[in-house]
C-alpha positions as MATLAB code, in Angstrom:
seq = 'MDLSANDPVTGHVRAGDLLWTPTPERVANANITAFMSWLEANRGLAFTNYPDLWEWSVTETDAFWQAIWDYNDIAAAAQPTAVLGQREMPGAQWFPGARLNYAENVMRREAPGEVALYYHSETVPVTPMYWDEFGPAVRILATRLRELGVKPGDRVASTLPNIPQAVIAMLATTSIGAIWTSVSPDFGWRGVLDRFRQLQPTVLICTGGYAYNGKAYDRSGEMRQIVDDLTCLEHVIYLPFGDVPAPAEGAHDWHALLDHPPVAAEDFAYHHGPFGMPLWILFSSGTTGLPKAITHSHGGILLEQLKLQRLNMNLSPGDVLFFYTTTGWMMWNFMVSSLVLGVKPLLYDGNPGYPEPDALWRMAAEAKVTLFGGSPAYADMLSKRGVVPRNKYDLSALECVMLAGSPVSPEVYAWFYRNVKRDLWLHVGSGGTDVCSGFTGGSCTLPTYAGEHQHRNLGVAAYAFNDAGQPVVDEVGEMVITRPLPSMPVKFWGDDENMTRYKDTYFDTWPGVWRQGDFFRVTPRGGTFVLGRSDATLNRFGVRIGTAEIYNVLEGIPEVDDAIVVNLDLPGGHFFMPMFVKLADGVTLDERIENEIKTRLRREYTPRHIPDKFIQVPAIPTTLTGKKLEVPVRRLLMGIPLEKAANTSAMADASALDAFIDYARTQHDYKM';
ca = [
      23.195   -2.935   15.919;
      24.372   -6.663   16.374;
      26.713   -7.673   13.861;
      28.226  -11.103   13.889;
      32.167  -11.232   14.372;
      32.566  -11.683   10.567;
      30.345   -9.371    9.295;
      29.197  -11.318    5.991;
      28.096   -8.495    4.175;
      31.416   -7.121    3.113;
      31.839  -10.704    1.919;
      30.480  -13.665   -0.246;
      27.125  -14.267    1.625;
      25.424  -17.619    1.672;
      22.067  -18.804    2.706;
      21.153  -18.144    6.747;
      24.142  -15.404    6.990;
      22.906  -13.204    9.901;
      22.916   -9.911    7.985;
      20.677   -7.658   10.480;
      19.864   -7.086   14.300;
      17.260   -4.343   15.611;
      18.375   -2.333   17.718;
      16.651   -2.435   21.397;
      14.948    0.972   20.500;
      13.259   -0.331   17.198;
      11.735   -2.887   18.839;
      10.335   -0.889   21.622;
       9.160    1.392   19.420;
       7.929   -1.446   16.979;
       3.955   -1.661   16.596;
       4.046   -5.398   17.083;
       5.097   -4.477   20.515;
       2.199   -2.038   21.138;
      -0.137   -4.307   19.832;
       1.582   -7.105   22.572;
       0.998   -4.927   25.411;
      -2.481   -4.520   24.052;
      -3.295   -7.663   24.106;
      -2.002   -7.815   27.751;
      -4.060   -4.806   28.916;
      -7.046   -5.680   26.975;
      -7.411   -9.864   27.099;
      -4.846  -10.496   29.671;
      -2.494  -12.241   27.248;
       1.381  -11.865   27.734;
       3.343  -12.637   24.361;
       7.862  -11.797   24.923;
       8.322  -11.985   21.357;
       7.184  -12.650   17.863;
       7.345  -16.456   17.358;
       4.973  -16.839   20.545;
       2.381  -14.294   19.613;
       2.052  -16.099   15.910;
       1.713  -19.674   17.898;
      -1.185  -18.063   19.387;
      -2.243  -16.643   16.188;
      -2.831  -19.337   14.110;
      -3.906  -21.989   17.065;
      -6.382  -19.195   18.541;
      -7.987  -18.224   15.305;
     -11.401  -16.836   16.521;
      -9.745  -14.768   19.127;
      -6.563  -13.404   16.917;
      -8.974  -12.552   14.363;
     -11.668  -10.766   16.812;
      -8.599   -8.953   17.702;
      -7.475   -7.558   14.842;
     -11.080   -6.169   14.238;
     -11.202   -4.574   17.870;
      -7.510   -3.031   17.498;
      -8.493   -1.282   14.371;
     -11.609   -0.385   15.119;
     -13.409   -1.447   11.966;
     -15.570    1.116   10.657;
     -19.015   -0.985   10.135;
     -22.821   -0.340    9.959;
     -23.730   -3.331   12.086;
     -21.467   -5.696   14.153;
     -20.686   -9.235   13.590;
     -22.236  -11.962   15.586;
     -18.884  -14.149   16.009;
     -15.275  -14.462   13.737;
     -16.417  -17.797   11.612;
     -19.300  -18.942   11.305;
     -18.229  -21.564    9.195;
     -14.648  -22.596    9.128;
     -13.815  -25.317    7.044;
     -12.039  -24.798    3.905;
     -13.484  -24.156    1.296;
     -16.265  -21.908    2.157;
     -15.065  -20.399    5.575;
     -17.593  -18.092    6.747;
     -16.167  -14.618    8.235;
     -18.007  -12.427   10.601;
     -21.341  -12.993    9.851;
     -23.483  -10.055   10.631;
     -20.951   -7.711    9.902;
     -22.154   -5.263    7.283;
     -19.490   -3.017    5.833;
     -17.484   -1.233    3.242;
     -13.798   -1.160    1.986;
     -13.919    2.405    0.428;
     -15.659    3.506    3.444;
     -12.496    2.837    5.718;
     -10.207    4.412    3.556;
     -12.338    7.367    3.195;
     -12.656    7.994    7.223;
      -9.198    9.004    7.204;
      -9.600   12.105    5.230;
      -8.223   15.165    6.348;
      -8.387   18.301    4.486;
      -4.929   20.229    4.325;
      -2.890   16.882    4.480;
      -1.647   14.818    2.005;
      -3.566   11.745    0.663;
      -0.608   10.424   -2.043;
       1.989   11.004   -3.753;
       2.710   10.374   -7.450;
       5.301   10.255  -10.204;
       6.360    9.772  -13.458;
       8.906   10.399  -15.854;
       7.429   13.412  -16.942;
       5.980   14.513  -14.006;
       7.995   15.022  -10.475;
       7.201   14.020   -7.383;
       4.064   15.561   -6.508;
       1.172   15.351   -3.288;
      -2.048   15.011   -4.234;
      -3.816   16.549   -1.013;
      -7.447   15.218    0.592;
      -9.204   18.164   -0.398;
      -8.624   17.367   -4.410;
      -8.719   13.666   -3.620;
     -11.341   12.925   -1.220;
     -14.206   15.309   -3.777;
     -12.872   13.273   -6.434;
     -13.981    9.583   -4.949;
     -17.476   10.882   -3.905;
     -18.273   13.016   -7.258;
     -17.569   10.150   -9.700;
     -19.153    7.542   -7.077;
     -22.391    9.616   -7.549;
     -21.630    9.827  -11.338;
     -21.504    6.496  -11.552;
     -24.671    5.771   -9.635;
     -26.233    8.292  -12.291;
     -24.820    6.383  -14.849;
     -26.924    3.238  -13.920;
     -23.969    1.573  -12.037;
     -25.417   -1.206   -9.282;
     -23.890   -3.127   -6.692;
     -22.635   -6.557   -8.135;
     -21.610   -4.755  -11.434;
     -18.161   -4.775  -12.561;
     -15.820   -1.981  -13.528;
     -13.092   -2.268  -15.687;
      -9.794    0.185  -15.660;
      -6.798   -0.142  -18.127;
      -5.253    2.452  -16.676;
      -1.761    3.314  -15.592;
      -0.494    3.812  -11.977;
      -1.979    7.410  -11.069;
      -4.303    9.023   -8.877;
      -7.077    8.511  -11.387;
      -6.599    4.840  -10.887;
      -6.801    5.065   -7.128;
      -9.812    7.477   -7.305;
     -11.657    5.259   -9.808;
     -11.316    2.564   -7.688;
     -12.099    3.464   -4.526;
     -15.617    5.260   -6.394;
     -16.070    1.835   -7.647;
     -16.240    0.095   -4.400;
     -17.877    2.609   -2.313;
     -21.361    1.912   -4.058;
     -20.829   -1.837   -4.406;
     -19.670   -2.131   -7.658;
     -16.488   -4.423   -8.049;
     -13.316   -3.585   -9.381;
     -11.201   -4.719  -11.569;
      -7.752   -3.526  -13.433;
      -5.100   -4.269  -16.033;
      -2.414   -2.143  -17.206;
      -2.373   -0.334  -20.091;
       0.721   -2.246  -21.440;
      -1.594   -5.640  -22.067;
      -1.878   -6.757  -24.813;
      -5.607   -6.992  -26.444;
      -6.150  -10.711  -26.231;
      -4.558  -10.628  -22.377;
      -6.981   -7.670  -21.930;
      -9.865  -10.028  -23.406;
      -9.484  -13.339  -21.936;
      -9.621  -11.335  -18.311;
     -12.363   -8.860  -19.007;
     -14.806  -11.635  -20.931;
     -15.196  -13.809  -17.915;
     -16.653  -10.612  -16.047;
     -18.705   -8.827  -18.517;
     -18.420   -5.370  -16.736;
     -20.350   -2.987  -17.856;
     -18.211    0.255  -17.351;
     -14.707    0.449  -18.844;
     -12.448    3.285  -17.403;
      -9.235    3.895  -19.480;
      -6.984    6.147  -21.496;
      -5.296    6.123  -24.923;
      -2.087    5.417  -24.279;
       1.092    5.452  -21.919;
       4.652    6.831  -21.829;
       7.873    4.485  -21.283;
      11.127    5.000  -21.101;
      10.927    8.217  -22.940;
       8.302    7.023  -25.647;
       4.465    7.562  -26.069;
       2.862    4.472  -26.978;
      -0.619    5.259  -28.856;
      -2.830    2.363  -27.671;
      -5.809    3.385  -29.421;
      -6.153    0.738  -31.679;
      -6.100   -2.028  -29.355;
      -8.596   -0.108  -27.199;
     -11.175    0.158  -30.012;
     -10.722   -3.714  -30.521;
     -11.018   -4.035  -26.795;
     -14.538   -1.964  -26.777;
     -15.677   -3.592  -30.150;
     -15.362   -7.113  -28.592;
     -17.247   -6.377  -25.222;
     -20.761   -6.222  -26.018;
     -21.636   -6.154  -22.421;
     -20.548   -2.230  -21.804;
     -23.036   -0.029  -21.320;
     -20.585    3.069  -20.835;
     -16.585    3.889  -21.669;
     -15.020    6.912  -19.573;
     -11.901    7.705  -21.274;
      -9.144    9.766  -19.579;
      -7.384   11.980  -22.629;
      -4.017   11.108  -23.742;
      -2.558   13.645  -25.983;
      -4.331   14.090  -28.669;
      -5.336   10.246  -29.381;
      -9.045    9.941  -29.699;
     -11.527    7.883  -27.488;
     -12.066    4.182  -28.375;
     -15.579    4.549  -28.641;
     -18.230    7.306  -29.921;
     -20.340    8.881  -27.076;
     -17.294    7.760  -24.235;
     -17.714   10.254  -21.238;
     -14.851   12.375  -20.656;
     -12.714   11.827  -17.433;
     -12.755   14.981  -16.703;
     -16.374   16.297  -17.746;
     -17.299   13.382  -15.714;
     -15.846   15.067  -12.507;
     -16.440   18.996  -13.455;
     -19.537   18.873  -11.266;
     -20.327   20.338   -7.337;
     -18.510   18.438   -4.681;
     -20.401   15.729   -2.474;
     -20.139   16.522    1.245;
     -18.521   13.799    3.413;
     -21.200   13.692    5.629;
     -24.030   13.334    2.603;
     -22.262   10.516    0.231;
     -24.045    7.108    1.499;
     -21.652    4.268    1.144;
     -23.210    0.646    0.250;
     -22.742   -1.627    2.796;
     -22.686   -5.507    2.321;
     -21.687   -8.663    4.154;
     -18.220   -9.649    5.256;
     -17.901  -11.358    2.251;
     -19.287   -8.764   -0.057;
     -16.974   -8.820   -3.616;
     -14.477   -5.808   -3.493;
     -12.326   -6.534   -6.725;
     -10.969   -9.130   -8.574;
      -7.457  -10.001   -9.502;
      -6.163  -12.593  -11.912;
      -3.160  -15.206  -12.140;
      -1.054  -14.824  -14.751;
      -2.594  -17.115  -17.043;
       0.495  -18.453  -17.852;
      -0.805  -22.115  -18.982;
      -4.747  -21.106  -19.572;
      -7.544  -18.818  -18.757;
      -6.702  -16.271  -16.133;
      -8.344  -17.051  -12.898;
     -10.584  -14.282  -12.074;
     -10.000  -14.396   -8.105;
     -12.425  -12.434   -6.142;
     -11.827  -10.758   -3.195;
     -13.990   -9.669   -0.092;
     -14.530   -5.763    1.438;
     -14.074   -7.450    4.516;
     -10.890   -9.849    4.119;
      -9.234   -7.692    2.391;
      -9.891   -4.670    4.966;
      -9.243   -6.891    8.030;
      -5.697   -8.526    6.031;
      -3.916   -5.563    5.055;
      -4.590   -3.729    8.589;
      -2.999   -6.771   10.141;
      -0.579   -7.094    7.134;
       0.654   -3.514    7.000;
      -0.063   -2.289   10.413;
       1.753   -5.288   12.235;
       3.988   -7.122    9.520;
       5.152   -4.243    8.013;
       5.137   -2.069   10.914;
       3.483    1.305    8.820;
       2.034    3.896   10.569;
       0.120    7.360    9.655;
       2.233    9.729    8.083;
       5.123    7.044    6.262;
       4.976    7.258    2.842;
       4.860    3.419    1.223;
       6.313    2.735   -2.083;
       6.238   -0.209   -4.621;
       7.287   -0.371   -7.988;
       4.012   -2.078   -9.514;
       1.911   -1.442  -12.253;
      -2.174   -1.707  -11.840;
      -2.209   -4.706  -13.357;
      -0.142   -6.859   -9.962;
      -2.152   -7.225   -6.649;
       0.608   -5.052   -5.512;
      -0.895   -2.149   -6.488;
      -3.578   -3.251   -4.442;
      -1.742   -3.645   -1.673;
       0.058   -0.627   -1.922;
      -2.882    1.710   -2.316;
      -4.585   -0.185    0.485;
      -1.920    1.826    2.885;
      -4.596    4.609    2.589;
      -6.455    2.639    5.037;
      -3.834    3.280    7.642;
      -3.426    7.029    6.595;
      -0.417    5.732    5.438;
       0.769    7.937    1.765;
       1.153    5.545   -1.359;
       3.559    6.902   -3.820;
       2.494    5.784   -7.085;
       5.171    5.758   -9.990;
       4.374    5.261  -13.251;
       6.851    4.547  -15.905;
      10.030    2.910  -16.373;
      12.252    2.230  -12.994;
      15.666    2.634  -14.862;
      14.616    5.978  -16.612;
      16.081    8.717  -17.153;
      18.700    7.131  -14.943;
      19.092    3.375  -13.311;
      18.715    5.222   -9.774;
      15.553    7.377  -10.889;
      13.375    5.499   -8.219;
      16.107    6.488   -5.479;
      15.844    9.971   -6.447;
      12.440    9.790   -6.089;
      12.526    8.208   -2.688;
      14.892   10.586   -1.137;
      12.591   13.514   -2.217;
       9.377   11.921   -0.811;
      11.239   10.870    2.388;
       9.854    7.464    1.464;
       9.599    4.705    4.552;
       9.339    1.628    3.193;
      10.551    1.081   -0.408;
       9.670   -2.140   -2.182;
      10.327   -3.750   -5.746;
      10.938   -7.077   -7.125;
      14.221   -9.381   -6.973;
      14.188   -8.601  -11.152;
      14.759   -4.755  -10.091;
      17.435   -5.328   -7.595;
      19.060   -7.611  -10.361;
      19.211   -4.565  -12.701;
      20.424   -2.206   -9.923;
      23.348   -5.098   -9.183;
      24.082   -5.137  -12.998;
      24.587   -1.145  -13.599;
      26.366   -0.828  -10.473;
      23.494    1.692   -8.535;
      25.103    2.725   -5.066;
      21.897    4.787   -3.919;
      24.125    5.887   -0.094;
      26.782    7.699   -2.033;
      24.281    9.673   -3.780;
      20.920   10.200   -1.833;
      19.344   11.065    1.696;
      17.709    7.643    2.613;
      17.397    8.723    6.122;
      13.856    8.436    6.619;
      14.019    4.823    4.799;
      13.330    2.277    7.596;
      12.278   -0.762    5.172;
      13.005   -2.469    1.801;
      10.289   -4.751    0.649;
      11.139   -7.228   -1.717;
       8.368   -9.728   -3.597;
       7.462  -11.376   -6.772;
       9.881  -14.388   -6.919;
      12.523  -15.759   -4.799;
      15.455  -13.735   -3.382;
      18.925  -14.843   -3.308;
      21.273  -14.129   -0.161;
      23.572  -12.541   -2.462;
      20.262   -9.882   -3.369;
      19.766   -9.453    0.563;
      23.357   -8.383    0.858;
      23.311   -5.797   -1.836;
      20.914   -3.772   -0.201;
      23.112   -3.648    3.160;
      26.079   -2.693    0.729;
      24.829   -0.595   -1.404;
      21.898    1.410    0.232;
      21.744    1.228    3.946;
      23.557   -0.801    6.633;
      20.913   -0.178    8.891;
      17.966   -1.537    7.400;
      15.053   -4.161    8.020;
      14.585   -5.711    4.561;
      11.367   -7.565    4.344;
      11.468  -10.469    2.140;
       8.498  -12.274    1.864;
       5.856  -15.057   -0.401;
       2.326  -14.449   -1.201;
      -0.057  -14.367   -3.827;
      -2.816  -13.129   -5.795;
      -4.683  -15.683   -4.395;
      -4.649  -13.824   -1.100;
      -3.745  -10.248   -2.059;
      -1.399  -10.303    1.084;
       2.146  -12.660    1.896;
       1.751  -15.786    3.639;
       5.659  -14.992    5.031;
       7.634  -12.090    5.486;
       8.101  -11.677    9.899;
       8.461   -8.414   11.803;
      11.158   -5.554   12.345;
      11.577   -6.965   15.855;
      13.657   -9.920   14.240;
      17.218  -10.345   12.795;
      17.475  -10.848    8.633;
      19.608  -13.782    7.622;
      20.377  -14.242    3.996;
      18.064  -15.868    1.946;
      15.537  -16.432    4.573;
      12.157  -15.053    4.991;
      12.261  -13.896    8.909;
       9.080  -15.683   10.143;
       5.550  -16.484    9.009;
       3.145  -13.582    9.096;
       0.331  -12.932   11.909;
      -2.490  -15.551   11.744;
      -0.855  -17.521    8.461;
      -0.519  -21.154    9.398;
       1.785  -22.432    6.865;
       3.789  -25.512    7.074;
       5.884  -27.622    5.045;
       4.018  -30.847    4.217;
       5.449  -33.970    2.867;
       4.240  -36.666    0.407;
       2.122  -38.147    3.683;
       0.381  -35.110    4.731;
       2.743  -34.362    7.502;
       4.383  -31.029    8.770;
       8.387  -31.641    8.161;
      10.866  -28.910    9.292;
      14.490  -28.106    7.878;
      12.870  -30.592    5.144;
      11.850  -29.158    1.585;
       7.985  -29.816    1.465;
       5.043  -28.281   -0.281;
       3.638  -25.170    1.104;
       0.797  -25.827    3.081;
      -2.083  -23.430    4.788;
      -3.995  -25.588    7.741;
      -6.099  -22.558    9.040;
      -8.426  -20.387    6.794;
      -7.548  -16.504    6.163;
     -10.400  -13.900    5.820;
      -8.340  -12.744    1.925;
      -8.778  -16.052    0.796;
     -10.969  -15.655   -2.277;
     -14.765  -15.926   -1.912;
     -14.768  -17.698   -5.157;
     -13.681  -17.453   -8.985;
     -15.674  -15.250  -11.094;
     -17.766  -17.598  -13.369;
     -16.693  -20.809  -11.362;
     -19.896  -23.099  -11.032;
     -22.013  -23.393   -8.050;
     -19.266  -26.103   -6.857;
     -16.442  -24.291   -7.280;
     -14.521  -26.870   -9.102;
     -12.164  -24.889  -10.610;
     -11.254  -23.374   -6.701;
     -11.321  -26.716   -5.368;
      -8.607  -27.846   -7.801;
      -6.667  -25.196   -7.718;
      -6.102  -25.271   -3.889;
      -7.377  -28.832   -2.373;
      -6.969  -31.110   -4.738;
      -4.264  -32.654   -2.648;
      -5.153  -32.777    1.081;
      -8.907  -31.677    1.393;
      -9.559  -28.982    4.069;
      -5.682  -27.621    3.603;
      -4.812  -25.106    0.907;
      -1.845  -25.794   -1.211;
       0.241  -22.988   -2.504;
       1.516  -24.734   -4.963;
       5.365  -23.439   -3.608;
       8.171  -25.518   -2.485;
       8.507  -24.730    1.439;
      11.144  -24.884    4.153;
      10.415  -24.173    7.630;
      13.964  -23.784    9.718;
      14.322  -24.909   13.511;
      14.278  -21.021   14.571;
      11.000  -20.091   12.570;
      12.276  -18.717    9.330;
      11.310  -19.893    5.940;
      12.610  -20.357    2.555;
      10.192  -20.494   -0.517;
      12.078  -22.534   -3.266;
      10.220  -22.117   -6.337;
       6.790  -23.411   -7.917;
       6.099  -27.033   -6.904;
       4.268  -27.377  -10.432;
       7.892  -26.600  -12.051;
       9.000  -29.580  -10.029;
      12.868  -30.729  -10.115;
      12.712  -33.962   -8.702;
      15.210  -36.387   -9.328;
      15.884  -39.850   -7.686;
      12.989  -38.904   -4.988;
      14.842  -35.641   -4.252;
      13.276  -32.456   -4.823;
      15.100  -29.267   -5.787;
      14.124  -25.680   -5.365;
      14.526  -24.177   -8.755;
      15.249  -21.109   -6.628;
      18.345  -23.243   -5.144;
      20.135  -23.266   -8.314;
      19.212  -19.625   -9.649;
      21.007  -18.273   -5.783;
      24.208  -19.995   -7.372;
      23.945  -17.948  -10.728;
      23.796  -14.659   -8.997;
      27.690  -15.221   -8.206;
      29.050  -15.773  -11.933;
      29.064  -12.335  -13.734;
      28.848  -13.964  -16.967;
      25.556  -15.409  -16.552;
      22.671  -12.573  -16.642;
      19.605  -15.075  -16.111;
      18.445  -18.733  -16.335;
      15.606  -21.178  -16.430;
      15.987  -24.847  -15.627;
      13.132  -27.829  -15.767;
      13.555  -31.560  -15.227;
      11.723  -33.989  -17.589;
      10.591  -37.716  -16.586;
      11.598  -39.724  -19.119;
      10.702  -43.431  -19.553;
      12.584  -45.728  -17.191;
      12.481  -43.848  -14.573;
      15.374  -41.619  -16.243;
      15.476  -37.545  -15.719;
      16.756  -34.934  -18.168;
      17.200  -31.569  -16.665;
      18.587  -28.988  -19.013;
      19.542  -25.541  -17.849;
      18.924  -22.385  -20.607;
      21.113  -19.526  -19.880;
      21.181  -15.883  -20.892;
      24.553  -14.852  -20.704;
      25.997  -11.164  -20.926;
      26.176   -9.151  -23.692;
      28.966  -10.563  -26.144;
      29.797  -13.842  -23.795;
      29.697  -17.256  -25.598;
      28.824  -20.229  -23.684;
      31.722  -22.835  -23.233;
      33.421  -25.143  -20.710;
      34.538  -22.988  -18.457;
      31.810  -21.170  -17.647;
      29.908  -24.426  -17.284;
      32.464  -25.947  -14.836;
      32.190  -22.892  -12.789;
      28.230  -23.478  -12.788;
      28.942  -27.042  -12.092;
      31.218  -26.666   -9.291;
      29.316  -23.827   -7.404;
      26.396  -26.286   -7.490;
      28.151  -29.380   -6.169;
      29.354  -27.461   -4.007;
      26.885  -25.240   -2.523;
      24.185  -28.031   -2.980;
      24.779  -31.686   -4.265;
      25.372  -33.203   -7.484;
      21.759  -33.449   -8.220;
      21.418  -30.103   -9.067;
      23.853  -30.223  -11.917;
      21.860  -29.873  -15.054;
      22.613  -32.346  -17.749;
      23.304  -29.719  -20.329;
      23.500  -26.044  -20.568;
      21.833  -24.193  -23.512;
      22.540  -20.413  -24.597;
      19.481  -18.671  -25.329;
      19.074  -15.002  -26.106;
      16.488  -14.231  -23.524;
      14.227  -16.142  -20.385;
      10.649  -15.906  -20.859;
       8.814  -14.435  -18.008;
       5.274  -12.814  -16.940;
       4.842   -9.411  -17.181;
       5.749   -9.271  -13.518;
       8.851  -11.286  -13.881;
       8.123  -14.686  -12.585;
       9.915  -17.356  -14.783;
       7.981  -19.641  -17.034;
       8.957  -22.640  -15.552;
       5.870  -24.953  -16.757;
       5.394  -23.327  -20.325;
       8.792  -24.519  -21.264;
       8.756  -27.909  -19.564;
       5.668  -28.317  -21.776;
       7.230  -26.677  -24.784;
       9.874  -29.294  -24.465;
       7.055  -32.128  -23.676;
       6.241  -31.792  -26.953;
       2.508  -29.672  -26.034;
       2.042  -27.260  -28.966;
       2.454  -23.730  -28.242;
      -1.040  -22.758  -27.646;
      -1.272  -25.068  -25.531;
       1.424  -24.987  -23.346;
       1.791  -20.858  -22.678;
      -0.641  -17.768  -22.681;
       1.518  -15.587  -24.173;
      -0.479  -12.720  -23.530;
       0.432  -12.791  -20.248;
       4.170  -12.701  -20.947;
       6.722   -9.628  -21.041;
       7.862  -10.910  -24.313;
       6.264  -13.669  -26.325;
       9.447  -13.436  -28.522;
      11.469  -15.125  -25.129;
      10.139  -18.731  -26.466;
      11.232  -19.108  -29.935;
      14.397  -20.397  -28.887;
      12.812  -23.259  -26.806;
      10.342  -24.235  -29.716;
      13.023  -24.575  -31.675;
      14.864  -26.624  -29.247;
      11.956  -28.511  -28.435;
      11.396  -29.763  -32.387;
      15.034  -30.864  -32.148;
      14.889  -33.478  -29.454;
      18.545  -34.347  -29.879;
      18.930  -34.271  -26.306;
      16.413  -36.695  -24.618;
      13.437  -38.752  -26.089;
       9.892  -38.233  -23.879;
];
């Protein structure tokens, strides 16, 4: 492994420091290397490195995605007649003529006697579920759903936790052409109804509670409220939880429903539909309004996940994939989609820090996890609690750590090399629920630089646009996608015929160009930085500042636990940029701490990065997946009422906004 002469992992790390370089053996054995060899043998195309392959993948769109189809031997009832029937965005028509089913492509991996997946919880040790149980359960439930009258296009909603039954239910639903949607059981009743009311599901699969941090939570009251409100429901399927009763009379017991003779694999008929047939519906966070019902397709998700996980994530049959997630985040859909590769997903239900802070690393060692994934917030928790997994666990099987969900600071990168494994591929990327995939990430054949995403993912024509709509390098701009992707939404459920909300969300700035809503910078070597949401713009005197730049600096200040910064445009061309800080227990904000923050921001960035005022708050408001609520905070400070500024049902802790509401009422520091 090639390290820089002065290894930055041992000292203070700054953005762009080289942290890791793959060995020649890793490059030679990488899936991306095998794919390039296949392209040369079967297409006569020779590529020597990842950047060249990426360039081809975004300029020769049809040739690239046809190669992905052929390389992965997609199971289809009818083959496509073209790659793109219509290529304009929005509305690109992928693989016209194809007829297929996502679940069938998963279930073709069925292998009796082999492990399908692993599961683990606060009370259940790492446990394998074999295909001998998993496969028949999917077919039995699918058959029972058909007998209950569930038809292709019907919506089946779930509030199950991250357990095998949720995966079984998703595959059973999608195998018969019904549309899956899911939230985690800790969602408040209003958050659930904000989502499910839009879809009018005919079936709800639920349970009576969940366990977290050593406690059992009875959700029967909320579930009854949800069931009573959803008058569209024809059936409720209830997975028992302790002695908590079912939320509706006549609910089907999960175990009784599956207590039927197995259906042989060769006797089960999958519902085949066009490439764009709706597969599942994911939801945006809904922090400032009704969550968007993002509808993905069978073909789009299948092709994108095969490309992403096999080539950009370097996963292979037999690998074990873990990502800490709930069933309400797109990362659950990503994780369970690894089944299509023959990878074994590891499901975990519970608090990642219970009963000890390193609980997930013990699990990773026991299950011989190949790829371990989590959010930057989880990494921050490990750092603050002094967890050093490499000193306690055998992580010899671990090849990659993946971080996703929000920007990652250079110090967090270095933490993994210091505390987990020195020869480790750290895969950090940015994507979204919008495409249920990643736009950036890279390849295990590339070096890792602190704070920097290695490269854009294959097929993703992502660029930084300036205000004139021109691509720029080494300059902060708007992240845009200039070529269609198969897993872009087929629609927002309930949107009008003209797809008005869809177009307003992604195509309101440059016609035919997808605007993701993130600040983005592409380095001369092809790496990228995602610098926070552009709709929470910090624009001071014409200089656009990514909030991630400011948060990165705070990583090295031990007194600061967390922070959120917003910028307000004031009359007369003036600005007011406050920073709200949550400090360590027992610490009070003082001039010394403020000066330390100012000094670091001035030294590492510019004087324009320095906030106008610092305010101590007891908590930082975030979504359920840990994203900071910069836009709602900005709206509150602008005088917008809470009910219009934020959707509190989408928050991890709605009370975290109280201090911001109080501050907005005073308005001593600024006038709007």
